[in-house]
KENU-150689 format. One line per field, with one value per atom (N, C-alpha, C): x, y, z; residue number from 1; atom name. Coordinates in Angstrom, 3 decimals. Example, Ala and Ser with C-alpha at 12.3 -4.5 7.8 and 13.67 -1.06 7.14 Angstrom:
REM KENU-150689
x: 13.190	12.300	13.200	12.850	13.670	12.900
y: -5.690	-4.500	-3.300	-2.250	-1.060	0.030
z: 7.800	7.800	7.800	7.080	7.140	7.870
i: 1	1	1	2	2	2
at: N	CA	C	N	CA	C
//
This chain:
REM KENU-150689
x: -25.093	-24.158	-24.237	-24.076	-23.890	-22.037	-21.875	-20.749	-20.003	-19.052	-18.003	-18.473	-18.221	-17.881	-16.776	-16.499	-15.514	-14.241	-13.077	-11.886	-10.957	-10.617	-9.829	-8.813	-8.296	-7.156	-5.895	-4.335	-3.533	-2.483	-1.704	-0.392	0.487	0.442	1.486	0.843	-0.230	-0.675	0.121	-0.074	0.737	-0.175	0.377	-0.268	0.551	2.104	2.970	3.101	3.092	2.773	3.896	4.527	5.574	5.316	5.358	5.393	6.983	6.795	8.093	8.398	9.141	8.950	10.175	9.350	10.020	9.889	11.243	11.235	10.763	10.112	9.179	9.804	10.824	11.888	11.528	11.874	11.466	10.262	9.398	7.907	7.262	8.113	7.878	8.163	9.905	9.977	9.191	8.810	8.102	6.420	5.959	4.839	4.826	5.881	6.272	6.577	7.326	7.383	6.402	5.482	4.150	3.511	3.356	2.043	2.677	3.676	4.489	4.324	4.652	4.510	3.248	2.084	1.132	0.824	2.059	1.848	1.755	1.348	1.092	2.535	2.395	3.518	4.157	3.256	3.598	4.553	3.931	4.698	5.986	5.827	7.315	8.249	8.470	8.681	9.222	8.543	8.732	10.019	9.526	10.730	11.787	12.166	13.352	13.633	13.564	13.729	14.484	13.627	14.589	15.484	15.488	16.769	17.833	17.907	18.694	19.689	18.690	19.211	19.867	19.516	19.973	21.539	21.523	23.078	23.902	23.980	24.663	25.775
y: -20.801	-19.620	-19.984	-19.265	-19.664	-19.791	-20.769	-20.487	-19.534	-18.967	-17.643	-18.170	-16.981	-16.846	-15.820	-16.112	-15.062	-16.031	-15.352	-15.971	-16.723	-17.895	-18.653	-17.636	-17.935	-16.897	-18.107	-17.106	-17.816	-17.594	-18.364	-18.450	-17.227	-16.816	-15.526	-14.573	-13.501	-12.746	-11.638	-11.320	-10.734	-9.214	-8.594	-6.821	-5.522	-6.383	-5.091	-4.962	-3.716	-3.306	-2.228	-2.594	-2.016	-1.688	-0.226	0.245	0.370	0.003	-0.039	0.644	0.926	1.315	0.638	0.059	-0.652	-0.151	-0.524	-0.205	-0.724	-0.730	-1.253	-2.992	-3.048	-4.248	-5.119	-4.751	-5.566	-5.903	-4.930	-5.440	-6.749	-6.287	-7.353	-8.897	-8.939	-9.791	-10.566	-9.838	-10.001	-10.609	-10.000	-10.854	-11.982	-12.186	-13.295	-14.714	-14.174	-15.122	-15.920	-14.360	-14.721	-15.706	-15.056	-16.374	-17.687	-17.666	-19.188	-20.140	-19.434	-20.357	-19.899	-19.520	-19.343	-18.303	-17.655	-16.780	-15.576	-15.075	-13.646	-12.628	-11.487	-10.956	-10.406	-10.471	-10.736	-11.682	-12.984	-14.036	-14.115	-13.920	-13.726	-12.840	-11.710	-11.048	-11.441	-12.354	-13.114	-13.928	-14.958	-15.996	-15.403	-14.155	-13.377	-12.611	-12.130	-12.168	-13.204	-14.451	-15.899	-16.272	-15.990	-16.311	-15.508	-14.626	-13.339	-13.779	-14.445	-15.275	-15.932	-17.010	-18.316	-18.356	-17.196	-17.041	-16.596	-15.888	-15.386	-16.429
z: 31.155	30.165	29.160	27.828	26.428	26.433	25.389	24.639	24.395	24.587	24.029	22.357	21.706	20.344	19.888	18.457	18.250	17.764	17.547	17.174	18.642	18.546	19.587	20.377	21.482	21.514	21.339	21.103	20.252	21.382	21.384	22.224	22.160	21.288	20.926	20.007	20.433	19.756	18.839	17.765	17.144	17.305	18.079	18.420	18.095	17.399	17.184	15.836	15.294	13.730	13.608	12.277	11.832	10.692	10.298	8.892	8.103	6.759	5.703	4.944	4.106	2.912	2.224	0.920	0.151	-1.256	-2.468	-3.769	-4.721	-5.718	-6.715	-6.764	-6.894	-7.583	-5.975	-4.474	-3.482	-3.150	-3.549	-3.242	-4.640	-5.504	-6.296	-6.398	-5.313	-4.810	-3.922	-3.140	-1.613	-2.273	-3.165	-3.658	-4.331	-4.919	-5.555	-5.032	-3.892	-2.818	-1.973	-1.777	-1.192	-1.769	-3.101	-3.931	-4.062	-4.521	-4.531	-3.374	-2.332	-1.031	-0.041	-0.692	-0.281	1.289	1.332	2.686	2.520	3.614	3.584	3.666	3.358	3.475	4.747	5.868	7.754	7.572	7.293	7.399	6.890	5.576	5.056	5.499	6.021	6.746	8.063	8.739	10.014	9.675	8.465	8.331	8.011	7.469	6.942	8.511	9.327	10.179	11.316	11.159	11.798	11.211	9.524	9.065	9.591	9.287	10.102	11.324	12.140	13.879	13.237	12.116	12.121	11.488	11.032	10.040	11.198	12.160	13.257	13.706
i: 1	1	1	2	2	2	3	3	3	4	4	4	5	5	5	6	6	6	7	7	7	8	8	8	9	9	9	10	10	10	11	11	11	12	12	12	13	13	13	14	14	14	15	15	15	16	16	16	17	17	17	18	18	18	19	19	19	20	20	20	21	21	21	22	22	22	23	23	23	24	24	24	25	25	25	26	26	26	27	27	27	28	28	28	29	29	29	30	30	30	31	31	31	32	32	32	33	33	33	34	34	34	35	35	35	36	36	36	37	37	37	38	38	38	39	39	39	40	40	40	41	41	41	42	42	42	43	43	43	44	44	44	45	45	45	46	46	46	47	47	47	48	48	48	49	49	49	50	50	50	51	51	51	52	52	52	53	53	53	54	54	54	55	55	55	56	56	56
at: N	CA	C	N	CA	C	N	CA	C	N	CA	C	N	CA	C	N	CA	C	N	CA	C	N	CA	C	N	CA	C	N	CA	C	N	CA	C	N	CA	C	N	CA	C	N	CA	C	N	CA	C	N	CA	C	N	CA	C	N	CA	C	N	CA	C	N	CA	C	N	CA	C	N	CA	C	N	CA	C	N	CA	C	N	CA	C	N	CA	C	N	CA	C	N	CA	C	N	CA	C	N	CA	C	N	CA	C	N	CA	C	N	CA	C	N	CA	C	N	CA	C	N	CA	C	N	CA	C	N	CA	C	N	CA	C	N	CA	C	N	CA	C	N	CA	C	N	CA	C	N	CA	C	N	CA	C	N	CA	C	N	CA	C	N	CA	C	N	CA	C	N	CA	C	N	CA	C	N	CA	C	N	CA	C	N	CA	C	N	CA	C	N	CA	C
//
């Protein structure tokens, strides 16, 4: 048997997708945050969701 190739399986796959609309100012702020923190837009949005729950 040959070893499997490809990406390794992850504990929490991210298979749910959202489409959102942003104004130019918000998009620029998101891009700046992502560049400064070296993260993707998706990761920045996930962090924002967790912050909402922490404030509760």
